[in-house]
Each structure stands twice: as C-alpha cells, then as structure tokens.
BAROBA-614201 format. One record per residue: x negated, y, z negated of N, C-alpha, C in turn. Coordinates in steps of 0.02 Angstrom, whole numbers, plus 50000, padded with zeros to 5 digits. Layout:
residues N
XYZXYZXYZ ...
***
This chain:
residues 149
441625521445252440925523345256440755528545202 441205533545194441085538845146441055536045075 441545531745057441565528944990440935524844976 440725520945026440115516745017439505521245010 439455526445051438885531145047438865534444979 439435536744955439455540044890439285535144834 439495528944841439315523844792438555522744791 438245522644850437515521944855437165527944823 437445533844833437155539844801437165539044725 437725536944698437765536044625437285530644600 437245525044637436785519744618436065522244619 435905526144670435225528744678435025533344620 435465537944602435275542544548435275539144480 435625533444474435595529544412434925525844407 434675523444464434065519344464433425523344458 433415529344487432795533144488432935540644485 432425544344468432465551644464432485554344535 432985558444549433055561744614433135569144600 432635573044620432625580044602432825584844658 432925582344719433095586944774433555583444824 433915587544862434335584744914433915581244967 433345584044984432925581045035432685574045012 432495573444950432295566844924432875562044927 433465564244908434055560044911434225558144983 434155562745029434285561445100433815556045127 433175556445108432685551345129432865544445100 433065544345036433245538045004433875534945037 434345539245055434935536845090434765534145159 434315537545194434105535145260433785528245253 433375527245201433065520645190433585515345175 434165517445148434705512745132435185511745191 435035515045248435435514145308435955519545321 435915525145285436385530645295436005536745320 436115538545383435795544445412436285550245405 436195554345354436665559845340436345566645351 436765571345369436525578245377436505581545308 436165587145305436135590945242436825593245222 437245595245271437925597545256438345591945226 438295585945254438675580145228438445578445158 437795578545148437525577045081437745582245030 437745588545049437975593845003438705592744985 439115590745034439825589445021439895583444974 439505578144985439535572244941439345574244869 438825578044862438595580144795439145584144760 439455588644797439995592644768440595588244750 440805583744795441385579344782441265574644723 440645572244716440485567844661440385571644595 440325578244600440235582244540439545581444509 439045579744551438375578844525438095585444501 437715585044448437385590944420436645589344409 436245594444409435535593444391435475594544317 435155589944283435095590544211434505586844184 434435587044118433875583744085433235587744093 432725585444059432075588844061431775588944131 431925583744171431625583344238432065586444292 432645589244273433095592644320433295588144379 433445581844363433645577044414434415576844419 434665574444476435385573744485435665568644436 436255570244409436615565844363437365566444377 437745561144363438475561944366438675567044312 439225570644322439405575844273439505573144203 439805567244196439915564444130439255562644097 438755560444136438105558644107437765564844079 437825570344113437525576544089437855578644024 438525577844021438885580043962438775575443902 438575569243914438495564443859437755562943846 437305566643877436585565643868436355558643884 436675555443933436455548843956436635543043910 437045544043859437265538743814437775534443851 437615528043867438065523843907438755522943876 438795522243810439435521243777439855527543781 439545533243768439905539643773440115541043844 439695539243892439855540143963440465535943981 440485529743958441045525343972441685528143941 441645530243879442235533043845442515538943884 442075543243904442295549343940442565547544009 442225543144046442435541344113443115537844112 443215533244065443855529844061444405534844045 444285539243997444775544343979444945549044036 444455550744077444565555444132444825552344196 444615546244212444745543544278445225537644281 445265533544230445675527444234446425529244230 446805526644279447525527844279447935521444269 447645515644285448015509344279447525503544276 447725498244238447315492244233447775486244244 447575481644287447935475344299447425469644296 447665463744274447215457944269447525451944303 447105448244341447295441844370446725437144354 446855432444309446335427744286445725431644260 445135430644289444535434144266444405440644306 444855442544350444785448544390445205454244360 444895460044354445245465844326445225471344380 445815473844397445885479144447445995485744410 445565490544424445605497144391445785502244444 446265506444429446475511744476446265518544448 446045522844494445845529644476446155534544526 446005540844517446185545744568445725545144627 445885548344683445455548144743444745550444728 444255546444749443555548144742443265546944673 443655544444626443425543744557443175536644540 443335531744581443145524844566442375524044562 441975527044607441255526144600440985528844534 441265534344510441035537244447441195532544389 441805529844387441985525244334441585518744340 441475516444402441075510444412440365511044385 440055516744396439385517944369439395517844293 439905520844263439955520844190440055513744163 440475509744196440585502844174439945498744180 439605499244237438995495344246438455497544197 438405504144185437895506644139438015504644067 438645503444048438795501543979438585494343963 438475490344014438265483344005438705479643953 439345479843966439825476543921439745468943927 439765465343870439675458043872440245454443909 440825457643914441385454443948441435456244022 440915459344049440925461644118440315459044156 440435455344210439895452844252439665458344300 440145461944331439975467244377440585470444406 440475475644446441035479344476440895480544550 441435481544587441415483844656441905489644660 441655495444680442075501444681442205503744752 442825505344765443025508644827443125516044812 443605519044844443745526144833444155527344770 444695523344762445125524244704445285517744668 444925512444683445045505944654444375502544638 444365499244580443765495444559443985488244546 443595483544572443665476544554443135475144501 443355473644441442895471844386442965464344375 442405460944370442405453644364442135451744296 442535447744261442335445144196442135437844205 441755435044158441545428044165442115423144162 442655424844127443225420444120443845424544101 444425421244101445055424744087445075427644017 444805424143968444815426643899444435433243894 443845433443922443455439643919443745445143962 444115443344014444475448344054445005451644011 445355447643970445855450543924445525455343874 444935453543849444565457843803444385464443838 444155463943900443985469943939444585474443948 445155471543966445765475443976445955479043911 445945475443854446105478643790445635484343774 444985483243787444485488543774444635494743816 444765493743880444885499343925445545502943907 446045499143889446685502243868446595506343805 446195503843758446045507743696445695514243713 445195513743757444805519743776445215524843815 445725522543850446115527143892446655530743853 446785528643792447295532143751447015538543723 447425543843725447195550343698447115550343623 
***
C-alpha cells in the first residue's frame, strides 16, 4: 500500500502543479488514498520531495537539481538508484535500493525513451517493458552505460 501510494504521489506531482500538502492530500483522497497529514509528511520526506521552480511546487529531488530536464533527470536517477539490470525477452527488471524504484520509474517514464513502452514500479524493483527483445537489449545497454561512473 505504501509503495503504491508513494508511486501515486510521484505521478501526481509529475502531472500537475502541487503547491501544498493539503492540496496533495485532497488529490490522494480523490485517487482512493485517505492519508493523514503525518503519513503524507513522512511520504514526502521518504521520497525526498522538494519545493522548487518559480511556482514553488513539489518536485522529486533529482528534478529540482536538473531543472526538469528529462534526460538529465534520467542520467542522475540511474546513477543514483540503479543497482542491477536483468532482461528476459522484451521485459527488463531493474533493481534499486529500498524506496527508490518509484523515483527511477518517474525518471524513465519522463524521458520517453523510444525503446520503452512503460514501467511498473514497486518499492525496490521496476518492470520496464520494451516493444520487443531487440529494443529491450538497447534499453539495457543504455542503462548500463548511464550507471557507469
């Protein structure tokens, strides 16, 4: 439940400007999550959300540091969070540290890579789906390149 709620928080702040905890709490309630202010504060802290930009809206920490550039966000997120990549046909399994998969998933989806159809993120694992096995191999090579120091 927590991983799904935090994933919805990240999706919400990517889709629209959210400037306050109360606004975010209302949006979560509309999405089926009735959370207390204390729980929401904990989620914000665990996700590392920061207020930034001219409108002072919530952003993932990497987005604030990269000024919203999707490519730079992906580079940074892969370098910080990705620990392992495995591929089975057109499916790519990405491993991260605890609580980091939603952040990397947002970066992957935001980059709109041609070899990626979409992602599903849990707490420390992401299922990335490519259109076919060839493009899955391209995705794996790209991610491995980005993860090297």
